[in-house]
C-alpha positions in Angstrom: -28.6 -40.5 45.9 -30.5 -38.7 43.2 -28.6 -36.7 40.6 -30.3 -33.6 39.2 -29.5 -33.0 35.6 -29.1 -29.2 35.1 -29.9 -27.8 31.6 -29.5 -24.3 30.3 -31.2 -23.5 26.9 -31.9 -27.2 26.5 -28.2 -28.3 26.9 -26.9 -30.4 29.7 -24.4 -28.3 31.7 -22.6 -31.6 32.6 -22.5 -32.5 28.9 -21.0 -29.1 28.0 -18.3 -29.5 30.8 -17.5 -33.1 29.7 -17.1 -32.0 26.1 -14.8 -29.1 26.9 -12.7 -31.4 29.2 -12.5 -34.1 26.5 -11.2 -31.5 24.0 -8.8 -30.0 26.4 -7.5 -33.5 27.2 -7.2 -34.4 23.5 -7.7 -31.7 20.8 -8.2 -34.4 18.1 -11.7 -34.9 19.7 -12.8 -31.6 18.3 -12.1 -32.5 14.6 -15.1 -33.5 12.5 -15.7 -34.5 8.9 -19.4 -33.9 8.0 -20.8 -35.5 4.8 -23.7 -35.6 2.4 -24.5 -37.3 -0.8 -26.8 -36.2 -3.6 -28.6 -37.8 -6.5 -30.1 -35.8 -9.4 -33.7 -36.9 -10.2 -34.9 -34.7 -13.0 -34.8 -31.0 -14.0 -33.9 -29.0 -10.9 -35.0 -31.8 -8.5 -32.3 -33.6 -6.7 -32.2 -35.4 -3.3 -29.5 -35.2 -0.6 -28.8 -37.7 2.1 -27.0 -37.0 5.4 -26.2 -39.9 7.7 -22.7 -40.8 8.8 -19.9 -38.5 9.9 -16.5 -38.7 11.6 -16.2 -36.9 15.0 -14.8 -37.3 18.5 -12.1 -39.6 17.1 -14.5 -42.1 15.6 -17.0 -42.9 12.9 -20.5 -42.0 14.1 -23.2 -44.7 13.6 -25.9 -43.2 15.8 -28.2 -42.4 12.8 -29.9 -45.6 11.7 -31.6 -43.9 8.8 -30.4 -40.9 6.8 -31.9 -37.5 6.8 -33.3 -36.9 3.3 -33.6 -33.4 1.8 -35.4 -32.8 -1.5 -34.1 -29.8 -3.4 -35.8 -28.2 -6.4 -36.5 -24.8 -7.9 -39.8 -22.9 -8.1 -41.6 -22.8 -11.4 -40.2 -19.3 -12.2 -36.8 -21.0 -12.1 -38.0 -24.0 -14.2 -38.6 -26.3 -11.3 -41.6 -28.0 -9.8 -41.3 -26.9 -6.1 -40.5 -30.4 -4.9 -38.2 -28.9 -2.3 -36.5 -25.7 -1.3 -33.8 -24.5 -3.7 -30.2 -24.9 -2.7 -29.8 -21.2 -2.0 -32.7 -21.4 0.5 -31.1 -24.5 2.1 -27.8 -22.6 2.5 -29.7 -19.7 4.2 -31.5 -22.3 6.4 -28.1 -23.8 7.3 -26.7 -20.4 8.2 -29.6 -19.4 10.3 -29.8 -22.8 12.1 -26.1 -22.8 12.8 -26.0 -19.2 14.1 -29.0 -19.9 16.4 -27.5 -23.1 17.8 -24.1 -21.4 18.3 -25.8 -18.6 20.1 -27.8 -20.7 22.6 -25.1 -23.3 23.1 -22.3 -20.8 23.8 -24.7 -18.9 26.0 -25.4 -22.0 28.0 -21.7 -22.7 28.3 -21.4 -19.3 29.9 -24.4 -19.9 32.2 -26.6 -17.5 30.3 -30.2 -18.5 30.0 -31.9 -17.3 26.8 -35.7 -16.7 27.0 -36.7 -17.1 23.4 -35.0 -16.7 20.0 -36.6 -16.3 16.6 -34.9 -15.2 13.5 -35.3 -14.5 9.8 -32.9 -14.4 6.9 -32.9 -12.9 3.4 -30.3 -13.2 0.6 -29.9 -11.3 -2.6 -28.7 -13.0 -5.8 -28.8 -11.8 -9.4 -29.1 -14.8 -11.9 -27.3 -12.8 -14.7 -24.0 -13.8 -13.0 -24.9 -17.5 -12.7 -26.2 -17.6 -16.3 -23.1 -16.0 -17.6 -25.1 -13.1 -19.1 -23.0 -10.4 -17.4 -19.5 -11.0 -16.2 -19.6 -8.0 -13.9 -22.4 -9.5 -11.8 -21.2 -12.0 -9.2 -22.5 -15.5 -9.2 -22.9 -15.6 -5.4 -25.2 -13.9 -3.0 -24.4 -10.2 -3.0 -25.8 -9.7 0.5 -27.3 -11.9 3.3 -29.2 -10.2 6.1 -29.9 -12.1 9.4 -32.2 -10.7 12.0 -32.7 -12.1 15.5 -35.5 -11.4 18.0 -34.2 -12.3 21.5 -36.6 -12.1 24.4 -35.6 -11.5 28.0 -32.2 -10.1 27.4 -30.8 -6.6 27.9 -29.2 -4.7 25.0 -25.7 -5.6 26.4 -26.7 -9.3 26.6 -28.1 -9.2 23.1 -24.8 -7.9 21.8 -23.0 -10.8 23.6 -25.5 -13.3 22.2 -24.9 -11.9 18.6 -21.2 -12.3 19.2 -21.8 -16.0 20.1 -24.0 -16.4 16.9 -21.1 -15.1 14.9 -18.9 -17.9 16.1 -21.0 -20.3 14.0 -18.9 -22.5 11.7 -21.3 -21.9 8.8 -21.2 -18.1 9.3 -17.4 -18.2 9.3 -17.3 -20.4 6.3 -19.4 -17.9 4.4 -17.4 -14.8 5.4 -13.9 -16.3 5.0 -12.3 -17.9 2.0 -12.7 -21.7 2.1 -10.8 -24.3 0.1 -13.5 -26.1 -1.9 -12.1 -28.9 -4.0 -14.3 -30.2 -6.9 -13.5 -33.4 -8.8 -15.2 -36.0 -11.0 -14.8 -39.8 -11.1 
C-alpha cells in the first residue's frame, strides 16, 4: 500500500502531528539549547560557527560540518565588508524566524500560504555605542518588519502575522532576556 506524504507550506503534516504528540507525551522534548562559537580575525572581521545543539532530549549530531558566518563592518564603520555586520545578522535572524514561525504554524492549522516575502529595517545611533551621549540608547531604537503575503484575505493576513509574532527571536527581542556574560 502506498502512503502519500502530505505537505503544507513545505512541512510534513505527519511530522507536525508527530512532533506535537511527542511534546504532549513528554514536555522535555520541547527544550533546546542552541549554540554558536566565534573567533575574532582582525578589525571588525570575526567568524561564527554553528553546528551542534541539544534538543528533543538528546545531543544533535546531524550536522557533519558547521555553518560558517563571516561578520564584519562596512568601510564607513572601519571594516572591510568581509561579511554582514552583527546588527544585520540579528535583523536577518529576526526576519527568518518570523517567516518560519508564520508558515509552520499556518501549516499546523492546515492553512496553505501562497507566497511570503519580507523586508526589515532597524535604526541605531552609534553615539550610544561609542559612549558619546549617555541619553542615546546603545540598542536599535526601532525595527520595522514588513510582510508581503500572496493569496490570503485581510483576515488571514492578520492571523498569519499573529503566527509570525510567536517567533522565539521576536519574543526574545521584545521581552527582557537574561543574558549572562563571563570570561575564562
